[in-house]
C-alpha positions in Angstrom: -32.4 48.1 42.2 -29.2 49.4 43.8 -27.7 52.1 41.6 -24.3 51.7 43.3 -24.0 48.2 41.8 -23.4 47.7 38.1 -25.9 45.5 36.3 -24.8 41.9 35.6 -25.5 41.6 31.9 -25.3 37.8 32.1 -28.5 37.8 34.1 -30.2 40.1 31.6 -29.2 37.8 28.8 -30.4 34.7 30.7 -33.8 36.5 31.2 -33.7 37.3 27.4 -33.2 33.6 26.6 -36.2 32.7 28.8 -38.2 35.4 26.9 -37.2 34.0 23.6 -38.2 30.5 24.7 -41.5 31.8 25.9 -42.1 33.5 22.6 -41.7 30.1 20.9 -44.1 28.5 23.3 -46.8 31.1 22.8 -46.3 31.1 19.0 -47.0 27.4 18.9 -50.1 28.0 21.0 -51.2 30.6 18.6 -50.6 28.4 15.6 -52.5 25.6 17.3 -55.4 27.9 18.2 -55.8 28.9 14.6 -55.4 25.3 13.3 -52.2 26.1 11.4 -50.6 23.2 13.2 -52.2 20.2 14.8 -54.0 21.3 18.0 -52.6 18.3 19.7 -49.1 19.7 19.3 -49.5 22.1 22.2 -50.7 19.4 24.5 -47.8 17.0 23.8 -46.2 16.2 27.2 -42.8 17.2 25.9 -44.0 20.6 24.9 -45.8 21.1 28.1 -42.6 20.3 30.0 -40.9 22.9 27.8 -43.4 25.4 29.1 -42.8 24.4 32.7 -39.0 24.8 32.3 -39.6 28.3 31.0 -41.7 29.2 34.0 -39.1 27.8 36.4 -36.5 29.9 34.7 -38.4 33.1 35.0 -39.3 32.5 38.7 -35.7 31.5 39.6 -34.4 34.6 37.9 -36.7 36.7 40.0 -34.9 35.3 43.1 -31.5 35.9 41.5 -32.4 39.5 40.7 -33.6 40.0 44.3 -30.3 38.6 45.7 -28.3 41.0 43.4 -30.5 43.9 44.4 -30.0 43.1 48.1 -26.2 43.4 48.0 -25.3 46.3 50.3 -28.1 48.8 50.7 -31.5 47.4 49.4 -33.5 49.9 47.5 -37.0 49.1 48.8 -38.7 51.9 46.9 -37.4 50.7 43.5 -38.3 47.1 44.3 -41.8 48.1 45.4 -42.4 50.0 42.2 -41.2 47.1 40.1 -43.4 44.7 41.9 -46.4 47.0 41.6 -45.7 47.3 37.8 -45.7 43.5 37.6 -48.9 43.2 39.6 -50.5 45.8 37.4 -49.4 44.0 34.2 -50.9 40.8 35.7 -54.2 42.5 36.2 -54.1 43.7 32.6 -53.5 40.1 31.5 -56.5 38.9 33.5 -58.8 41.5 32.0 -57.5 40.9 28.5 -57.8 37.2 28.6 -61.3 37.5 30.1 -62.3 39.5 27.1 -60.6 37.1 24.7 -61.7 33.8 26.3 -63.9 34.3 29.4 -64.2 30.6 30.2 -60.5 30.1 30.4 -59.1 33.6 31.4 -55.9 33.8 33.4 -56.7 34.3 37.1 -53.3 33.4 38.4 -50.6 33.0 35.8 -46.9 33.6 35.6 -47.0 37.4 36.1 -49.4 37.0 39.1 -47.0 34.4 40.5 -43.9 36.6 40.0 -45.6 39.5 41.8 -46.6 37.2 44.7 -43.2 35.5 44.9 -41.5 39.0 44.9 -43.4 39.8 48.1 -42.9 36.4 49.7 -39.2 36.6 49.1 -38.8 39.8 51.1 -39.4 37.8 54.2 -36.1 36.0 53.5 -34.2 39.1 52.6 -31.8 38.7 55.6 -32.2 35.0 56.1 -29.3 32.6 55.6 -29.0 31.3 52.1 -29.7 27.7 53.2 -32.9 28.7 55.0 -34.1 30.5 51.9 -33.2 27.6 49.7 -34.8 25.1 52.1 -38.0 27.0 52.3 -38.1 27.0 48.5 -37.7 23.3 48.3 -40.5 22.7 50.9 -42.9 24.9 48.9 -42.0 23.0 45.7 -42.6 19.7 47.3 -45.7 20.7 49.3 -48.3 19.7 46.6 -46.9 16.2 46.5 -47.6 15.8 50.2 -50.7 17.9 51.0 -52.7 17.8 47.8 -56.4 17.1 48.5 -59.8 17.6 46.8 -60.8 19.8 49.8 -58.5 22.5 48.3 -60.1 22.4 44.8 -62.2 25.5 45.3 -59.0 27.5 45.9 -56.7 25.5 43.6 -56.5 28.4 41.2 -54.5 30.2 43.9 -52.8 27.8 46.3 -52.2 24.8 44.0 -53.0 22.1 46.6 -56.2 20.8 44.9 -56.4 17.8 42.6 -58.6 19.3 39.8 -56.9 21.9 37.6 -58.8 25.0 36.7 -59.6 25.7 33.0 -57.3 28.6 32.2 -54.8 29.7 29.6 -52.0 29.9 32.2 -51.8 28.6 35.7 -48.9 29.1 38.1 -50.3 28.9 41.7 -48.4 29.8 44.8 -47.5 26.2 45.5 -45.2 24.9 44.0 -44.2 27.9 41.8 -43.2 30.5 44.3 -40.7 28.0 45.7 -38.6 28.3 42.6 -38.1 32.0 43.3 -36.8 31.2 46.8 -34.6 28.4 45.4 -33.1 30.9 43.0 -32.8 33.5 45.7 -31.0 31.1 48.1 -28.6 29.8 45.5 -27.7 33.4 44.3 -27.1 34.4 48.0 -24.7 31.5 48.3 -22.9 32.5 45.2 -22.6 36.1 46.3 -21.2 35.1 49.7 -18.4 33.3 47.8 -18.0 36.2 45.3 -19.6 36.3 41.9 -17.2 34.7 39.5 -15.4 37.2 37.4 -16.4 35.5 34.2 -20.1 36.2 35.1 -19.7 39.7 36.6 -17.6 41.0 33.7 -19.5 39.4 30.9 -20.7 41.8 28.2 -23.1 41.2 25.4 -21.3 41.2 22.1 -22.9 40.5 18.7 -26.4 41.1 17.6 -28.1 38.1 19.2 -26.4 38.6 22.6 -27.3 42.3 22.6 -30.9 41.6 21.6 -31.2 39.0 24.4 -29.7 41.4 26.9 -31.9 44.2 25.8 -35.0 42.1 26.0 -33.9 40.9 29.5 -33.6 44.5 30.7 -37.1 45.3 29.4 -38.7 41.9 30.1 -42.0 43.2 31.4 -42.7 45.3 28.3 -41.7 42.4 26.1 -44.0 40.1 27.9 -47.0 42.4 27.6 -46.4 43.2 24.0 -45.2 40.0 22.4 -48.4 37.9 22.5 -50.8 40.5 20.9 -48.2 40.9 18.2 -47.8 37.2 17.6 -51.6 36.7 17.6 -52.0 39.4 15.0 -49.4 37.8 12.8 -50.9 34.3 13.1 -54.4 35.7 12.6 -53.4 37.3 9.3 -51.7 34.0 8.3 -54.7 32.0 9.2 -57.0 34.3 7.3 -54.8 34.2 4.2 -54.6 30.4 4.5 -58.4 30.1 4.7 -58.9 32.5 1.8 -56.5 30.5 -0.4 -58.1 27.2 0.6 -54.9 25.7 2.0 -56.8 24.5 5.1 -59.7 22.2 4.6 -63.0 23.1 6.1 -63.9 19.8 7.5 -61.2 17.2 6.8 -61.0 13.9 8.8 -57.5 14.9 9.9 -58.8 18.2 11.4 -61.5 16.4 13.3 -59.1 13.8 14.6 -56.7 16.6 15.7 -59.6 18.4 17.5 -60.6 15.3 19.3 -57.0 14.7 20.4 -56.5 18.2 21.7 -59.9 18.3 23.4 -59.2 15.0 25.2 -55.7 16.2 26.2 -57.1 19.5 27.6 -59.8 17.7 29.4 -57.6 15.0 31.0 -55.1 17.8 32.1 -57.9 19.2 34.2 -58.4 16.0 36.1 -61.1 13.7 34.7 -60.4 10.1 33.5 -59.4 9.7 29.8 -62.5 7.5 29.0 -64.8 10.3 30.3 -62.9 12.9 28.4 -63.1 10.9 25.1 -66.8 10.5 25.5 -67.3 14.2 26.4 -65.2 15.3 23.3 -67.3 13.0 21.1 -70.3 14.8 22.5 -68.8 18.2 21.7 -68.1 17.2 18.1 -71.6 15.7 17.7 -73.5 18.6 19.2 -71.4 21.2 17.3 -72.3 19.4 14.1 -76.0 19.2 15.1 -76.3 23.0 15.8 -74.3 24.0 12.7 -71.2 25.2 14.4 -68.7 22.6 13.4 -67.3 24.2 10.3 -66.8 27.5 12.2 -65.1 25.6 15.0 -62.5 24.0 12.6 -62.0 27.3 10.8 -61.8 29.1 14.1 -64.3 31.7 12.8 -66.8 31.6 15.7 -68.5 34.9 16.2 -69.1 36.2 19.8 -72.6 34.7 19.8 -71.3 31.5 18.3 -68.6 31.3 21.0 -71.2 31.5 23.7 -73.3 28.8 22.1 -70.3 26.6 21.7 -69.1 27.1 25.2 -72.5 26.3 26.5 -72.7 23.0 24.7 -69.1 22.2 25.8 -70.1 22.7 29.4 -73.1 20.5 28.9 -71.0 17.7 27.4 -68.5 17.9 30.3 -71.2 17.5 33.0 -70.7 14.1 34.8 -74.3 13.2 34.1 -74.2 14.2 30.4 -74.5 10.6 29.2 -77.5 10.0 31.4 -79.3 13.1 30.0 -78.6 11.9 26.5 
């Protein structure tokens, strides 16, 4: 951001570590989506926490990068171009996921949040580090204090509702942009005291460190490209597995895994577990009745089948579904 200041490779490497962790997270999702591992794996609370830690890392590093860019003369043009690129990439993610899974597309995921946080953080560019840090803490804690069903219609954006939207990735303004301000404030405090020589002078040596540093310098491109590549690899593996018969078409274990993952996804969106278990029973029963169950387990739904399956899923998730049946 400021060409008169040398890059701090340690920050690039840290961003590279976050990218590598994100790759693992998405790879497990892909394996789960294609039934190559238990679908319940992705919804394990420990694995979900792993995903949250990755998101916090990315957003905090955005704040750190802004603090480094603001040393001396801030290059507003470069920062604006970078933020516009992130916003454009976020739009591509929304369009791509809408085409891939329209009922769960990403309306406001990690890239959307990074773009928004980058703009919000500019208001604290010249603020004292403690003010910036304090504002971040307040934003992070806000959903614990102000959450209300009255915000549900805007929950996809503000994060103050109580019912989570159905989406592949969701990082609303509150609490997530707060982590950028926390990272911004802490980095400001560190810069005031002088960046430790061990950090400022660190250089990537060895193949792994250089790869992480390189990925961190080109994080946006890596983010955009990695998931289509991983999906292609897993799709080929899933197709080969199905062709060689290593995955059963309708085993009791697969059905149990589907019910577990269905219930976990449902309860994550807000409803009580009892309701979700009954709704998922309904999904399994209706999918069998209309002849879609084998395709669901094999993840071989056509576009038309997907619309039929999504329709019966929505019907089963209606609060009055049991009364209708």
